[in-house]
N, C-alpha and C positions, 0 to 999 in steps of 0.2 A: 308493280315489281316485273323487272324484266325477265327473260327467260333464264339467263345465265346465274343470276340470283337464287332464283326459283329451284334450279337443279341444285346448286351448293347446299342449299336449306334441305332439300329434300335427303340429299346423302349424308348429311350430318345425322338426321333424324333417324336415318337406317343403319348407319355404322357407329354411331355413337357407343352404344353398348358394347361393341365389341372390343374399342381400344382400350379401356382398362384391362380385359382380359388378356389382350395381347402383350399389354406392358409387364401384366404379372407375369406372363408365360416365360419372360426373357431370364427369370431369377430363380427358378426352382432348384436348380443343381447347388448353387450356392447356399441357399437354406437349408438343404438336407445335410449338407457338408458341415455346417456348423452344428447342426442337432447331433449328427453322429461324432464328432469329438468330444462334444458335452458328454454323450451317453457312454462313450467306450474309452478307456485310456489304455496306453500301451503297458504290458506286463514289465515289471523291473528284474532286470536279469541279477540274479544272486547265484554264489557259489554256495554248494551244499555238501556235506559230508554225511557218511552213514554213522549211527551211532554203533559203537562197537562193545561186546564184551570180551574183555580180555584178562590175562593172569596178570595180577599186579603183586608188588610187595607193599604192603603199608609200613610207614615209617614215624619214628617218633624223634623229634631234636631236642637235645639237652646242651647244658654247657656244663663246663668241669674245670677243674684244675689239676695240673701236673704235682703229683707229690712222690716222695720216696719210697720203694717197695720194701715194707719193713721188715720182709724176709730176705733182703739183700744188702741191708745195711750194715757198715763194719766201724769198728773204733779202733785208732790207733792209741796205745797206753804206754805210759811209762813202765819199764821193766823194773825200775828202781827207787829207792826214796832219793830224791834228787830237787835241783833248782832248773827252771827253765831258765835258758841261757838265750834261745833264739827260735823264733816262728817263722817259719819259710809257707805258711798258707793262710787264706783269709775265707769268710764264708761266701760261697757262691763258685770258688776256684776249681777247675778242672784239675785234679792232680793225677801223675800218669804213675804207673807202677814202677817203684824204685826211686821216686822223686823224696827229696829230704822234706820232712814235715817239720822237725823239731829238734835241738840239741839240748840234752840234759847233763847238767853237771851232777856227778854223784855228790850227795848230801855227807854232812859229818858222820851221822850214824852208819851209812853205806861204808864211808871209807874205814870207819872203825871194824865194823862187823867183817870187812874183808881182811883187815889186818889180823884180825883174831883166828880166821880160818887160814891164814898164812902160818900162823905161830901154831897152831893145830897140826897142820902137816909136817911141819919141822920137828915138832914134838912126837909125832907118830913115827917119822923115821928114824929117829935117835933110839925110840923104844923098841921098833923093830930090830935095829942093828946089836942092842943090848941084849935082847932076848936070844938074839942068834949066836951070840958068843957063849952064853949062858949054856945054850943047846948044843954047842962043840964042846964044852966042858962038861957036858950031861949034868947040868944043873937045871935045866929046863926042859919041860917036854915039847913034844910036836903040836899038841893043844895049846900050849902058850904060844909058841912061834906063829901058829894060824891064826889066833887071836891077834896078837899084834899086827900081821898082815892084814888082817882085816880092818882094822881101826885106822891103818895108814890108806887103804883103799877108800874108805869112808870118808878121811879127810880130804883126800884129794879129790873124790868124786864132789863133795860140796864148794871146794874151792873152784873148780872147773865150770860149775854151775853159775857161780858168781860172776867168773871172768867172761862166759858167755853172754851174761846180762850186762856186761860193762862196768861192773862196780870196780875193776882195778885200773879202769880208763880214765885220762882225763875228761872225756866227755862221752856221753852216748847219743848216736845219730839215729834218728827215728825215721825210717821211710814208709811210704804207703805200700801196702801189699800188694794191691793191684790199684787200677784205674778207677777213679770214682771223684765225685763232685763232695767238697767240703759243706757240710750243712750245719756245724757247730763247731766253733773251737771253745774248749771247755777250761783253757789255761791262759795264763798271761807270762809275759817275760818278767822274770824276776820271782815269780812264785814258786814256793816249795810244794811239792807234788809228792804222795806217797806211791808206793809200789802197786802197779796196777791202774793207776788213776788214769781216766780219761784224758788224752791231749787235744784229740779231734776226732769228729764225727764224720763218716761218709755215707753217700749214697750211689750203688752200683749204678753206672751209665746204663749198663745194659738191660737194666729191669726197673722201670717206672710204673707206677700207679696213678690212673686217672679217677680222680673223685668227683663223679656226676650228680649233678642236682635234678631229680625226675619229679614232674607234676604229680601229685598222688593219683590225680585220674588217668595218668598214663601208665601207672607202676603195674596194675594188673595185664599189662600187654608186654611186659618186658620180664624176659627169663634169662638166667645164667645159660651162656652158650649163644645166645644170639650176636648175629653178626653187626659190628659197627664200624662205620668210616669216621675217623677222627681228622679234622681240620684245624690248622693254625690259623687264628684271626690275622695275625699280623706278620705272615710269612707266605710266600707265594710258593709254595711246596704242595706236592702231591698228598692228597689224603692218604693216611696209614689205616690199613684194615686192621681189625682186633677184634676181641670177643666179649661179652660182659661176664665178668668173672663172679659177681654175685649181686645181689639186689636186697638193700635194707629194709627192715620193718619199722623203721623209726622215724617220724617227721622230726626235722631239726627246727628248734624252736624259733630261731633267727629267720631262716629263709622259707620256711614253712614247706620244703622240699625233702622228697626221700632220697637216699644216697644209693649209689650204684657205683661199682668200681670197675675199672677195665684195666686190665695189664698188659703193658707194652713191653717187649722183650726184643734183644738182638740189636741189629743196627738201627732198626726203626726207633728205638728208644732215646738213640742218639740225637735225633732230631728236635727232640722237645726240651724245653728249659724247666727247672724245677719251679713252679709257682704260676706259670704261664696256663693262661684261659685257653681252653679247646672246645669246639664245637664238635659235637658228636651226634649222628645220624643213625639210629638204631632201626635195623630191619626187623618188625614184628613178626607179622603172621603174611603169609600169601594167600590171596583170594581172587576169585573171578568178580569184576565190577563192570558197570557201565563207564566209558570213556569217550569224551568229545573235545575238542578243541577250546582252548580259553576264549579264542577270538569269537567264539557263539556264543559267550555269556553276558547278558546285560543284567542291569540291577535296577530294581524300582524300590528305592529304600535301601532296607536290608534284605529285600527276597529278590534272589537270583531267577533269570527266566531266559528260554531261548525263543527262537522262532522255529516251529517245526513244520516243514513243507509237505504240502500232500496235494494231490490233484491239481496244481498248478496256483495254489493258494498259501500262503504264510499265516500261521494260526500261533498265537502267544501261548508258552508252556510254562508254568512255574515249576521250576524243580528244587532238589536240595542237593546240595554238594557236601562230599565229606573230605576231599582234600585235593590241593591243587599240587601239581608237580611237573616243573618246567612249563611247558606249553601246553600240558593237558590237563583236564579236571576230571574228577571222578564224580560218578552220579549215583547218589542213592536212592533217589525217587522223582518220579515225573516222567520219565522216557523208557523206552523199550529198545531191545538191538534189534537193528534193520531200519529204525526211523531215520529220517533225515532231517537235518536242522542246518539253517542258514549260516554262512561263516563270513559273508561280505555284504555290505549294504545293509547291516542290521539296523542300524540308527534310523533309516528311512523306512523301515517296515512297521505296520500297524495290524492288529487283528483283521484277516481276511484280505490282505494285500494279494492282487494278481501278480504272479511272479513267473518268469521262465529260468529253468535251473540250468546251471554248467558246471563241470567238474573244476575244482581250484588246479 
């Protein structure tokens, strides 16, 4: 073995153990980085809001039907016995004050009675004239003259009453005494009607009743005088403010609901049509309750929950809700005022997730 080869072998024997160590020394930074990324993840950025205790108004929603106010309904009647010759109204029509509703022709009995009254006036006039002549001849007393005068006055008064009713005319024109909605026509053309018989029934447009159906479980929360907002389902009109007039104490056997009445008066009543369905939101009681945004709430089946954020971590918290109002929910149980809950990236959270907070 020559000298060169011998030196190479000696170097290999001496330096050999150091070569793997030197190669291993080239990769420690990469190894440490990999281990760090596995052990530590970046916190998830979430927006959080504070759980607040606020003064709120609890509401109950119900639906109802517009009906006539029984205290403001009125009827057009025939003043005489007669025959209906013309009807100028139909059910559901809005009739203004003074508009013609019907024409009534005096019947045979009415004409005969009117003729009798005319004869009675003529006879009374003749009797008074005769009594006065006798008085001038001192053949009658003042009392007799006074009696004859009274008889004539009575006969004339009865005749005037019938004239005012239209008994002596060719027809009697019936007009609406005020503006209203025709709710029922009780007469037909050609029908004979008696004096004071109803021809048409009306509801005053300035006073209507909303008949609400209330769930029995909600009835205890609603009282006469509670404020209510009425909304039309098929009209883009602003809600009408009103008050509960009364709450019933009997369940309807068909709907299984309790009845409540809301009275609407004035120009607001003109907005509604009889028979229309209306949504009513009743403000029942005011109370302080915890509130959070609806965005914070998730559901596990039927169980609502949120992620409460504390000390840089998110923790699942089951809650109980009482009501949702717009974008806000009311919390009955599970949270305390001042705590913070996540409102963004909530679906990416799990119990104990490391988070960094930011304001919405």
